[in-house]
Backbone as CSV, one residue per row, in Angstrom:
resi,resn,N_x,N_y,N_z,CA_x,CA_y,CA_z,C_x,C_y,C_z
1,MET,14.938,36.498,-4.355,15.349,37.888,-4.227,14.511,38.805,-5.113
2,LEU,14.259,38.402,-6.324,13.441,39.208,-7.225,12.058,39.441,-6.642
3,PHE,11.507,38.432,-5.998,10.191,38.540,-5.379,10.181,39.635,-4.316
4,LEU,11.204,39.701,-3.509,11.281,40.717,-2.462,11.421,42.115,-3.045
5,VAL,12.195,42.237,-4.106,12.364,43.534,-4.748,11.035,43.991,-5.332
6,ALA,10.318,43.081,-5.971,9.035,43.436,-6.580,8.041,43.889,-5.511
7,LEU,8.064,43.257,-4.350,7.136,43.649,-3.292,7.512,44.981,-2.665
8,SER,8.794,45.274,-2.577,9.196,46.511,-1.913,9.201,47.705,-2.861
9,PHE,9.182,47.478,-4.162,9.241,48.581,-5.121,8.148,49.617,-4.910
10,PRO,6.878,49.232,-4.735,5.852,50.268,-4.543,6.110,51.161,-3.334
11,LEU,6.819,50.670,-2.355,7.109,51.476,-1.177,8.062,52.621,-1.497
12,LEU,8.796,52.500,-2.605,9.749,53.528,-2.988,9.105,54.637,-3.820
13,LEU,7.885,54.437,-4.249,7.207,55.418,-5.089,6.642,56.551,-4.251
14,PRO,6.583,57.748,-4.829,5.959,58.851,-4.090,4.462,58.615,-3.968
15,PRO,3.803,59.281,-3.050,2.350,59.109,-2.936,1.663,59.538,-4.223
16,PRO,0.505,58.983,-4.524,-0.188,59.336,-5.761,-0.528,60.817,-5.823
17,ALA,-0.404,61.354,-7.014,-0.769,62.749,-7.224,-2.272,62.828,-7.452
18,ALA,-2.825,63.934,-7.110,-4.255,64.131,-7.360,-4.481,64.185,-8.865
19,VAL,-5.559,63.591,-9.293,-5.886,63.587,-10.711,-6.743,64.798,-11.007
20,GLY,-6.293,65.573,-11.969,-7.057,66.744,-12.380,-7.940,66.386,-13.568
21,ASP,-8.360,67.385,-14.272,-9.146,67.150,-15.471,-8.273,66.477,-16.512
22,PRO,-8.871,65.625,-17.341,-8.093,64.998,-18.410,-7.656,66.055,-19.427
23,PRO,-6.607,65.771,-20.196,-6.202,66.709,-21.245,-7.388,66.988,-22.186
24,PRO,-7.410,68.150,-22.815,-8.542,68.538,-23.666,-8.822,67.567,-24.816
25,LEU,-7.868,66.769,-25.170,-8.024,65.786,-26.246,-9.184,64.825,-25.974
26,PHE,-9.455,64.543,-24.710,-10.429,63.529,-24.341,-11.837,64.095,-24.187
27,ALA,-12.783,63.435,-24.865,-14.193,63.796,-24.732,-14.693,63.336,-23.369
28,LYS,-15.581,64.087,-22.790,-16.148,63.715,-21.494,-17.436,62.929,-21.743
29,LEU,-17.252,61.693,-22.188,-18.364,60.809,-22.509,-18.180,59.488,-21.793
30,ALA,-19.277,58.833,-21.471,-19.220,57.466,-20.949,-18.803,56.544,-22.092
31,PHE,-18.275,55.383,-21.740,-17.767,54.456,-22.752,-18.825,54.106,-23.794
32,ALA,-20.015,53.719,-23.362,-21.060,53.293,-24.308,-21.426,54.423,-25.262
33,GLU,-21.551,55.629,-24.736,-21.887,56.782,-25.575,-20.757,57.082,-26.565
34,ALA,-19.521,56.999,-26.093,-18.372,57.245,-26.966,-18.280,56.191,-28.066
35,ARG,-18.539,54.951,-27.714,-18.503,53.864,-28.702,-19.521,54.116,-29.805
36,GLU,-20.716,54.487,-29.438,-21.754,54.750,-30.437,-21.416,55.966,-31.298
37,LYS,-20.901,57.008,-30.669,-20.541,58.212,-31.414,-19.401,57.926,-32.396
38,ALA,-18.386,57.181,-31.954,-17.272,56.820,-32.836,-17.776,55.975,-34.004
39,ARG,-18.627,55.014,-33.709,-19.184,54.147,-34.757,-19.997,54.971,-35.760
40,ALA,-20.829,55.865,-35.265,-21.680,56.678,-36.134,-20.861,57.587,-37.051
41,ASN,-19.692,58.001,-36.576,-18.831,58.893,-37.358,-17.697,58.158,-38.064
42,SER,-17.742,56.809,-38.065,-16.707,55.978,-38.709,-15.296,56.358,-38.251
43,ARG,-15.139,56.451,-36.940,-13.839,56.796,-36.352,-13.395,55.689,-35.406
44,PHE,-12.094,55.671,-35.141,-11.566,54.789,-34.117,-12.023,55.295,-32.759
45,LEU,-12.134,54.399,-31.792,-12.366,54.804,-30.408,-11.065,54.548,-29.654
46,LEU,-10.432,55.620,-29.224,-9.183,55.532,-28.476,-9.545,55.633,-26.997
47,VAL,-9.258,54.578,-26.245,-9.576,54.557,-24.817,-8.271,54.511,-24.035
48,ASP,-8.039,55.522,-23.219,-6.852,55.587,-22.365,-7.278,55.251,-20.947
49,PHE,-6.811,54.117,-20.448,-7.084,53.736,-19.064,-6.020,54.380,-18.193
50,THR,-6.438,55.075,-17.156,-5.509,55.841,-16.337,-5.836,55.674,-14.855
51,ALA,-4.891,56.043,-14.015,-5.087,55.990,-12.558,-4.176,57.025,-11.907
52,SER,-4.594,57.546,-10.774,-3.819,58.581,-10.085,-2.450,58.086,-9.638
53,TRP,-2.313,56.796,-9.366,-1.055,56.233,-8.872,-0.118,55.829,-10.010
54,CYS,-0.549,55.967,-11.240,0.214,55.494,-12.405,1.123,56.605,-12.932
55,ALA,2.399,56.528,-12.622,3.354,57.551,-13.071,3.425,57.652,-14.595
56,PRO,3.470,56.543,-15.341,3.478,56.670,-16.807,2.202,57.342,-17.339
57,CYS,1.084,57.113,-16.678,-0.170,57.760,-17.096,-0.064,59.267,-16.941
58,ARG,0.461,59.722,-15.819,0.628,61.160,-15.578,1.581,61.757,-16.614
59,LYS,2.652,61.019,-16.934,3.611,61.488,-17.929,2.938,61.630,-19.294
60,MET,2.105,60.664,-19.661,1.404,60.752,-20.946,0.445,61.942,-20.956
61,ASP,-0.211,62.212,-19.837,-1.087,63.382,-19.750,-0.294,64.670,-19.972
62,ARG,0.910,64.733,-19.415,1.736,65.945,-19.512,2.414,66.090,-20.863
63,GLU,2.715,64.971,-21.538,3.533,65.049,-22.744,2.849,64.532,-24.007
64,THR,2.331,63.330,-23.969,1.815,62.696,-25.181,0.481,63.257,-25.619
65,TRP,-0.462,63.325,-24.693,-1.825,63.706,-25.063,-1.980,65.186,-25.394
66,ILE,-0.932,65.967,-25.221,-0.981,67.376,-25.634,-0.068,67.645,-26.829
67,ASP,0.656,66.627,-27.288,1.531,66.778,-28.447,0.676,67.153,-29.668
68,PRO,1.015,68.229,-30.366,0.195,68.675,-31.497,-0.003,67.604,-32.583
69,ARG,0.990,66.749,-32.793,0.850,65.688,-33.805,-0.159,64.647,-33.361
70,VAL,-0.148,64.305,-32.088,-1.110,63.334,-31.553,-2.507,63.926,-31.588
71,VAL,-2.626,65.153,-31.134,-3.929,65.828,-31.119,-4.498,65.907,-32.535
72,ALA,-3.672,66.280,-33.513,-4.141,66.398,-34.896,-4.636,65.056,-35.429
73,TRP,-3.895,63.979,-35.139,-4.321,62.658,-35.621,-5.644,62.252,-34.981
74,VAL,-5.763,62.432,-33.678,-6.995,62.042,-32.990,-8.169,62.867,-33.519
75,GLU,-7.979,64.156,-33.685,-9.076,64.995,-34.193,-9.520,64.561,-35.584
76,ARG,-8.586,64.051,-36.379,-8.874,63.635,-37.747,-9.452,62.222,-37.836
77,GLU,-8.971,61.302,-36.957,-9.252,59.885,-37.136,-10.032,59.193,-36.019
78,ALA,-10.145,59.806,-34.853,-10.649,59.048,-33.700,-11.493,59.921,-32.769
79,LEU,-12.059,59.249,-31.823,-12.703,59.873,-30.672,-11.984,59.303,-29.463
80,ALA,-11.477,60.159,-28.606,-10.679,59.707,-27.465,-11.423,59.951,-26.157
81,ILE,-11.366,58.950,-25.283,-11.898,59.100,-23.925,-10.863,58.553,-22.944
82,GLN,-10.948,59.011,-21.728,-10.064,58.539,-20.670,-10.918,57.862,-19.616
83,VAL,-10.526,56.661,-19.203,-11.247,55.910,-18.193,-10.367,55.833,-16.949
84,ASP,-10.856,56.391,-15.847,-10.130,56.396,-14.586,-10.349,55.071,-13.868
85,LEU,-9.278,54.346,-13.612,-9.369,53.046,-12.964,-9.382,53.120,-11.439
86,ASP,-9.227,54.317,-10.880,-9.291,54.443,-9.427,-10.679,54.201,-9.022
């Protein structure tokens, strides 16, 4: 029964939303370039993997990645990029 529920669950989801620009927190850099830049500046590299069909990803874009406390920490300690898995 669990197997059937797991297979039918995606059918209950709304169609994927179009992906817009990433939140301003994220640098528009390729992974290799971001890795080198983070290393050169002695910062963490924060990589957010995202997809248009991922509801939690959209929620994080709307709420987490614009939270002033998160933005302040990233600006101080890290370089953030978003990688689209679509």
